[in-house]
C-alpha positions in Angstrom: 7.6 45.6 -3.6 9.8 43.5 -0.7 11.4 40.1 -1.6 9.8 36.6 -0.2 11.2 33.6 0.4 9.3 30.8 -1.7 7.4 28.2 0.3 8.7 25.3 -1.5 12.4 25.1 -2.5 12.8 23.7 -6.1 14.0 20.5 -6.4 17.4 19.8 -8.9 16.1 19.0 -12.4 18.5 17.6 -15.3 20.4 20.0 -17.3 22.2 18.4 -20.5 25.4 19.4 -18.4 23.8 17.1 -15.6 23.6 14.0 -18.2 26.4 11.7 -18.9 26.1 10.5 -22.6 28.0 8.1 -24.8 27.6 8.4 -28.9 26.8 5.9 -31.5 26.9 6.1 -35.1 22.7 6.6 -34.6 23.5 9.4 -32.0 23.1 10.3 -28.3 22.8 7.5 -25.2 22.0 8.6 -22.2 24.6 7.0 -19.6 23.0 8.5 -15.9 23.5 11.9 -14.4 24.7 13.2 -11.4 23.5 12.0 -8.2 21.7 15.0 -6.9 19.4 15.1 -9.5 15.4 14.4 -8.3 13.8 14.9 -11.8 15.1 13.9 -15.7 14.3 15.9 -18.8 16.2 14.4 -21.3 16.4 16.7 -24.6 15.8 15.6 -27.8 19.1 16.2 -28.8 22.7 16.7 -27.0 26.0 18.5 -29.1 24.2 18.2 -32.1 23.7 14.6 -32.2 19.7 13.2 -31.8 19.2 11.3 -27.9 18.2 7.8 -29.3 18.3 5.4 -25.9 18.8 5.2 -22.2 21.8 3.1 -22.3 22.0 -0.8 -19.9 21.8 0.1 -16.3 22.5 4.5 -16.7 20.1 5.4 -13.6 20.1 2.0 -11.8 20.1 2.4 -7.7 20.1 6.4 -8.2 18.5 7.2 -4.6 16.4 10.9 -5.3 15.3 10.0 -8.8 11.9 11.1 -9.0 10.4 11.3 -12.2 11.4 11.1 -16.3 10.6 12.6 -19.2 12.3 10.9 -22.7 11.9 12.7 -25.8 10.1 11.1 -29.1 13.9 10.9 -30.4 14.6 7.8 -28.0 13.9 4.6 -29.4 15.3 2.2 -26.5 15.3 1.9 -23.1 18.1 -0.8 -22.5 18.5 -3.3 -19.4 18.3 -2.7 -15.8 18.8 1.7 -16.9 16.0 2.4 -14.1 16.4 -0.6 -11.9 16.2 -0.3 -8.1 15.7 3.5 -8.0 13.2 3.5 -4.8 11.7 7.0 -4.9 11.3 7.1 -9.2 7.4 7.4 -9.3 6.7 8.7 -12.7 8.2 7.6 -16.4 6.5 9.5 -19.8 8.2 8.7 -22.9 7.2 10.3 -26.2 6.3 8.7 -29.9 9.2 6.9 -30.7 9.8 5.0 -27.5 10.0 1.0 -29.5 11.5 -1.6 -26.8 11.3 -1.6 -23.3 14.2 -4.1 -22.4 14.4 -7.0 -19.7 14.8 -5.6 -16.3 14.4 -1.8 -17.4 12.6 -0.9 -14.4 12.9 -4.1 -12.2 12.8 -2.7 -8.5 11.0 0.4 -8.5 8.8 0.5 -5.8 7.3 3.5 -5.6 6.7 3.7 -9.5 3.1 4.8 -9.7 2.6 6.1 -13.6 4.0 5.1 -16.7 3.1 7.0 -20.4 4.4 5.2 -22.8 2.0 6.3 -26.1 4.1 4.0 -28.9 2.8 1.4 -26.9 6.3 -0.2 -27.3 7.7 -4.0 -27.2 9.0 -4.8 -23.8 10.6 -7.6 -21.9 8.4 -9.5 -20.0 10.2 -8.1 -16.9 10.6 -5.0 -17.6 8.4 -3.9 -14.7 9.3 -6.8 -12.3 8.6 -5.4 -8.5 7.1 -2.3 -9.2 4.7 -2.8 -6.8 2.8 0.1 -6.9 2.5 0.4 -10.4 -1.5 1.5 -11.4 -1.8 3.4 -14.5 -0.2 2.6 -17.9 -2.3 4.6 -19.8 -1.1 3.2 -22.7 0.0 -0.3 -22.3 3.5 -1.9 -23.4 3.1 -4.8 -25.6 4.8 -7.6 -23.8 6.9 -10.2 -25.7 
């Protein structure tokens, strides 16, 4: 059977090596990723430590980020973590998410879908200036 080229090219997706992280006593915290990554799937653990959060300003201003999937182990999304990510369209978190900090998604003008099954506490301005946000399947609880 002859080889044929795919009709669409794959988009860069994060692998643990594409993510930057720091460690705390509780586990790993994601601090960013390579600039060419368009889809981030955060693993449950990095170097044997559970991933417990996304750091303040971790992905701030990332120009190509389209979608993010966070595992059940992530409990917090830090202040400004995804602020001003113009291409970000979808965010999905696991059942462990408890807190979404101030301006976490501020200015994500393409954000259309948020899936947070745990109904985390969120700052009043966590989704400010997210003009296309239409479907928060499981709403957050604003503090």
